[in-house]
NUKEVO-649868 format. One record per atom (N, C-alpha, C): chain; atom name; x negated, y, z negated. Coordinates in Angstrom, 1 decimal. Layout:
residues N
   milum   marlum       c1       c2       c3
       A       CA        X        Y        Z
...
This chain:
residues 111
   milum   marlum       c1       c2       c3
       A        N     53.5    113.1     13.8
       A       CA     52.2    113.7     13.9
       A        C     51.5    113.5     12.6
       A        N     50.2    113.6     12.7
       A       CA     49.4    113.4     11.5
       A        C     48.6    114.7     11.2
       A        N     48.6    115.0      9.9
       A       CA     47.7    116.0      9.3
       A        C     46.8    115.4      8.3
       A        N     45.5    115.6      8.6
       A       CA     44.5    115.1      7.7
       A        C     44.2    116.2      6.6
       A        N     44.4    115.8      5.3
       A       CA     44.2    116.7      4.2
       A        C     42.9    116.3      3.5
       A        N     42.0    117.2      3.4
       A       CA     40.7    117.0      2.7
       A        C     40.6    117.7      1.4
       A        N     40.4    117.0      0.3
       A       CA     40.2    117.6     -1.0
       A        C     38.8    117.1     -1.5
       A        N     37.9    118.0     -1.6
       A       CA     36.5    117.7     -2.0
       A        C     36.0    116.6     -1.1
       A        N     35.7    115.4     -1.7
       A       CA     35.2    114.3     -0.9
       A        C     36.3    113.2     -0.5
       A        N     37.5    113.6     -0.8
       A       CA     38.7    112.6     -0.5
       A        C     39.4    113.1      0.8
       A        N     39.9    112.1      1.5
       A       CA     40.7    112.4      2.7
       A        C     42.1    111.7      2.6
       A        N     43.1    112.4      2.9
       A       CA     44.5    111.9      2.9
       A        C     45.2    112.2      4.2
       A        N     45.3    111.1      5.0
       A       CA     46.0    111.3      6.3
       A        C     47.5    111.3      6.0
       A        N     48.2    112.3      6.4
       A       CA     49.7    112.4      6.2
       A        C     50.4    112.3      7.5
       A        N     51.2    111.2      7.7
       A       CA     51.9    111.0      8.9
       A        C     53.3    111.6      8.7
       A        N     53.6    112.7      9.4
       A       CA     54.9    113.4      9.3
       A        C     55.8    112.9     10.5
       A        N     56.9    112.3     10.1
       A       CA     57.8    111.8     11.1
       A        C     58.4    113.0     12.0
       A        N     58.6    112.7     13.2
       A       CA     59.1    113.7     14.2
       A        C     60.4    114.4     13.7
       A        N     61.3    113.6     13.0
       A       CA     62.6    114.2     12.6
       A        C     62.3    115.3     11.5
       A        N     61.3    115.2     10.7
       A       CA     61.0    116.2      9.8
       A        C     60.6    117.5     10.5
       A        N     59.8    117.3     11.6
       A       CA     59.4    118.5     12.3
       A        C     60.6    119.2     13.0
       A        N     61.5    118.3     13.5
       A       CA     62.7    118.8     14.2
       A        C     63.7    119.4     13.3
       A        N     64.1    118.6     12.2
       A       CA     65.1    119.0     11.3
       A        C     64.7    120.0     10.3
       A        N     63.4    120.2     10.1
       A       CA     62.9    121.1      9.1
       A        C     62.8    122.6      9.6
       A        N     63.1    122.8     10.8
       A       CA     63.0    124.2     11.4
       A        C     63.6    125.3     10.6
       A        N     64.9    125.1     10.1
       A       CA     65.6    126.1      9.3
       A        C     64.8    126.3      8.0
       A        N     64.4    125.2      7.4
       A       CA     63.7    125.3      6.1
       A        C     62.4    126.1      6.4
       A        N     61.6    125.8      7.4
       A       CA     60.4    126.4      7.7
       A        C     60.6    127.9      8.0
       A        N     61.7    128.3      8.7
       A       CA     62.0    129.7      8.9
       A        C     62.3    130.4      7.6
       A        N     63.0    129.7      6.7
       A       CA     63.3    130.3      5.4
       A        C     62.0    130.6      4.6
       A        N     61.0    129.6      4.7
       A       CA     59.7    129.8      4.1
       A        C     59.1    131.1      4.7
       A        N     59.1    131.2      6.0
       A       CA     58.5    132.4      6.6
       A        C     59.2    133.7      6.1
       A        N     60.5    133.6      6.0
       A       CA     61.2    134.8      5.5
       A        C     60.8    135.2      4.1
       A        N     60.6    134.2      3.3
       A       CA     60.1    134.4      1.9
       A        C     58.7    135.1      1.9
       A        N     57.9    134.6      2.8
       A       CA     56.5    135.2      2.9
       A        C     56.4    136.5      3.6
       A        N     57.5    136.9      4.3
       A       CA     57.5    138.2      5.0
       A        C     57.3    139.3      4.0
       A        N     57.7    139.2      2.8
       A       CA     57.7    140.2      1.8
       A        C     56.3    140.3      1.0
       A        N     55.4    139.5      1.5
       A       CA     54.1    139.5      0.8
       A        C     54.0    138.3     -0.1
       A        N     52.7    138.0     -0.5
       A       CA     52.5    136.8     -1.4
       A        C     51.2    137.0     -2.2
       A        N     51.2    136.6     -3.4
       A       CA     50.1    136.6     -4.3
       A        C     49.2    135.4     -3.9
       A        N     48.0    135.6     -3.4
       A       CA     47.1    134.5     -3.0
       A        C     45.9    134.6     -3.9
       A        N     45.9    133.7     -4.9
       A       CA     44.9    133.7     -5.9
       A        C     45.0    135.1     -6.6
       A        N     43.9    135.8     -6.5
       A       CA     43.8    137.1     -7.2
       A        C     44.2    138.3     -6.3
       A        N     44.5    138.0     -5.0
       A       CA     44.7    139.0     -4.0
       A        C     46.2    139.0     -3.6
       A        N     46.8    140.2     -3.5
       A       CA     48.1    140.4     -3.0
       A        C     48.0    140.6     -1.5
       A        N     48.7    139.8     -0.7
       A       CA     48.7    140.0      0.8
       A        C     50.0    140.5      1.2
       A        N     50.1    141.7      1.7
       A       CA     51.4    142.3      2.1
       A        C     52.2    141.6      3.2
       A        N     51.5    141.2      4.2
       A       CA     52.2    140.6      5.3
       A        C     51.3    139.4      5.8
       A        N     51.4    138.3      5.2
       A       CA     50.5    137.2      5.6
       A        C     50.6    136.8      7.1
       A        N     49.5    136.6      7.7
       A       CA     49.5    136.2      9.1
       A        C     49.7    134.7      9.1
       A        N     49.6    134.1     10.3
       A       CA     49.9    132.6     10.4
       A        C     48.9    131.8      9.6
       A        N     47.6    132.1      9.6
       A       CA     46.6    131.4      8.9
       A        C     46.9    131.5      7.4
       A        N     47.1    132.7      6.9
       A       CA     47.4    133.0      5.5
       A        C     48.6    132.2      5.0
       A        N     49.6    132.2      5.9
       A       CA     50.9    131.4      5.5
       A        C     50.6    129.9      5.4
       A        N     49.7    129.4      6.3
       A       CA     49.4    128.0      6.2
       A        C     48.5    127.8      5.0
       A        N     47.7    128.7      4.5
       A       CA     46.9    128.6      3.3
       A        C     47.8    128.5      2.1
       A        N     48.9    129.4      2.1
       A       CA     49.8    129.4      1.0
       A        C     50.5    128.0      0.9
       A        N     51.0    127.5      2.1
       A       CA     51.7    126.2      2.2
       A        C     50.7    125.1      1.8
       A        N     49.5    125.2      2.2
       A       CA     48.5    124.1      1.8
       A        C     48.4    124.1      0.3
       A        N     48.5    125.2     -0.4
       A       CA     48.4    125.2     -1.9
       A        C     49.6    124.4     -2.4
       A        N     50.8    124.6     -1.8
       A       CA     52.0    123.9     -2.3
       A        C     51.8    122.4     -1.9
       A        N     51.2    122.1     -0.8
       A       CA     51.0    120.7     -0.4
       A        C     50.1    120.0     -1.4
       A        N     49.1    120.8     -1.9
       A       CA     48.1    120.2     -2.9
       A        C     48.9    119.9     -4.2
       A        N     49.8    120.7     -4.6
       A       CA     50.6    120.5     -5.8
       A        C     51.5    119.2     -5.6
       A        N     52.1    119.2     -4.4
       A       CA     53.0    118.0     -4.1
       A        C     52.2    116.7     -4.1
       A        N     51.0    116.8     -3.6
       A       CA     50.1    115.6     -3.5
       A        C     49.8    115.1     -5.0
       A        N     49.4    116.1     -5.8
       A       CA     49.0    115.7     -7.2
       A        C     50.2    115.3     -8.1
       A        N     51.4    115.7     -7.7
       A       CA     52.6    115.4     -8.5
       A        C     53.4    114.3     -7.9
       A        N     53.0    113.8     -6.8
       A       CA     53.7    112.7     -6.1
       A        C     55.1    113.0     -5.5
       A        N     55.2    114.3     -5.2
       A       CA     56.5    114.7     -4.6
       A        C     56.4    114.5     -3.0
       A        N     56.8    113.3     -2.6
       A       CA     56.7    112.9     -1.2
       A        C     57.5    113.8     -0.3
       A        N     58.7    114.1     -0.6
       A       CA     59.5    115.0      0.2
       A        C     58.9    116.4      0.5
       A        N     58.4    117.0     -0.6
       A       CA     57.8    118.3     -0.5
       A        C     56.5    118.2      0.3
       A        N     55.7    117.1      0.0
       A       CA     54.5    116.8      0.8
       A        C     54.7    116.8      2.3
       A        N     55.8    116.1      2.7
       A       CA     56.1    116.0      4.1
       A        C     56.5    117.3      4.7
       A        N     57.3    118.0      4.0
       A       CA     57.8    119.3      4.5
       A        C     56.7    120.3      4.6
       A        N     55.8    120.4      3.6
       A       CA     54.6    121.3      3.7
       A        C     53.7    120.9      4.8
       A        N     53.4    119.6      5.0
       A       CA     52.6    119.2      6.1
       A        C     53.3    119.5      7.4
       A        N     54.6    119.3      7.5
       A       CA     55.4    119.6      8.7
       A        C     55.3    121.1      9.0
       A        N     55.4    122.0      8.0
       A       CA     55.3    123.4      8.3
       A        C     54.0    123.7      8.9
       A        N     52.9    123.2      8.3
       A       CA     51.6    123.5      8.9
       A        C     51.4    123.0     10.3
       A        N     51.9    121.8     10.6
       A       CA     51.8    121.2     11.9
       A        C     52.6    122.1     12.9
       A        N     53.8    122.6     12.5
       A       CA     54.6    123.4     13.5
       A        C     54.1    124.8     13.7
       A        N     53.4    125.3     12.7
       A       CA     53.0    126.7     12.8
       A        C     51.6    126.9     13.3
       A        N     50.8    125.8     13.3
       A       CA     49.4    125.8     13.8
       A        C     49.2    124.8     14.9
       A        N     49.7    125.0     16.1
       A       CA     49.5    124.0     17.2
       A        C     48.0    123.7     17.4
       A        N     47.7    122.5     17.5
       A       CA     46.3    122.0     17.7
       A        C     45.6    121.7     16.4
       A        N     46.3    121.9     15.3
       A       CA     45.6    121.6     14.0
       A        C     45.4    120.1     13.9
       A        N     44.3    119.7     13.3
       A       CA     44.0    118.3     13.0
       A        C     44.0    118.0     11.5
       A        N     43.6    119.1     10.8
       A       CA     43.5    118.9      9.3
       A        C     43.4    120.2      8.6
       A        N     43.4    120.0      7.3
       A       CA     43.2    121.2      6.4
       A        C     42.3    120.8      5.3
       A        N     41.3    121.6      5.0
       A       CA     40.3    121.5      3.9
       A        C     40.8    122.4      2.8
       A        N     41.5    121.8      1.8
       A       CA     42.1    122.6      0.8
       A        C     41.0    122.9     -0.3
       A        N     40.9    124.2     -0.6
       A       CA     40.0    124.6     -1.7
       A        C     40.6    124.2     -3.0
       A        N     39.8    123.5     -3.9
       A       CA     40.3    123.1     -5.2
       A        C     39.8    123.9     -6.3
       A        N     39.1    125.0     -6.0
       A       CA     38.6    125.9     -7.1
       A        C     39.6    127.0     -7.5
       A        N     40.7    127.0     -6.8
       A       CA     41.7    128.0     -7.2
       A        C     41.7    129.2     -6.2
       A        N     40.9    129.2     -5.2
       A       CA     40.9    130.3     -4.2
       A        C     41.6    129.9     -2.9
       A        N     42.9    130.2     -2.8
       A       CA     43.7    129.9     -1.6
       A        C     43.0    130.4     -0.4
       A        N     42.4    131.5     -0.4
       A       CA     41.8    132.1      0.8
       A        C     40.6    131.3      1.3
       A        N     40.1    130.4      0.5
       A       CA     39.0    129.6      1.0
       A        C     39.4    128.3      1.7
       A        N     40.7    128.0      1.7
       A       CA     41.3    126.9      2.4
       A        C     41.1    127.1      3.9
       A        N     40.6    126.0      4.6
       A       CA     40.3    126.1      6.0
       A        C     41.2    125.2      6.8
       A        N     41.6    125.8      7.9
       A       CA     42.4    125.0      8.9
       A        C     41.4    124.4      9.9
       A        N     41.5    123.1     10.2
       A       CA     40.7    122.4     11.1
       A        C     41.4    122.2     12.4
       A        N     40.9    122.8     13.5
       A       CA     41.6    122.7     14.8
       A        C     40.9    121.7     15.7
       A        N     41.6    121.3     16.7
       A       CA     41.1    120.4     17.7
       A        C     40.0    121.2     18.4
       A        N     38.9    120.5     18.8
       A       CA     37.8    121.1     19.5
       A        C     38.0    120.8     21.0
       A        N     37.9    121.9     21.8
       A       CA     38.2    121.7     23.2
       A        C     37.1    120.9     23.9
       A        N     37.5    120.1     24.9
       A       CA     36.5    119.3     25.6
       A        C     35.6    120.2     26.4
       A        N     34.3    119.8     26.3
       A       CA     33.3    120.7     27.0
       A        C     33.0    120.1     28.4
């Protein structure tokens, strides 16, 4: 599956192999467990992040992995977003330091 990552005026298509989506389930569940206890999102503490907030948190990790060339982490973070947000096509990651401004881009229904 593909996740399109947008940073300012740059686009990065990330092709996540199916085996990462399948074999990463336990890892993704552990990530959810960690976030169950709340998370510091920029300047705001979020007690119980919902699905969108969790994907914003993970998108921030994805941004770090992209900048540091950590391919494995990049694939896992993209895989998490793809499995937790069915219908997602991309993520517009805020680069000003405000995780809450990161946007999930969803498929548009046919009219």
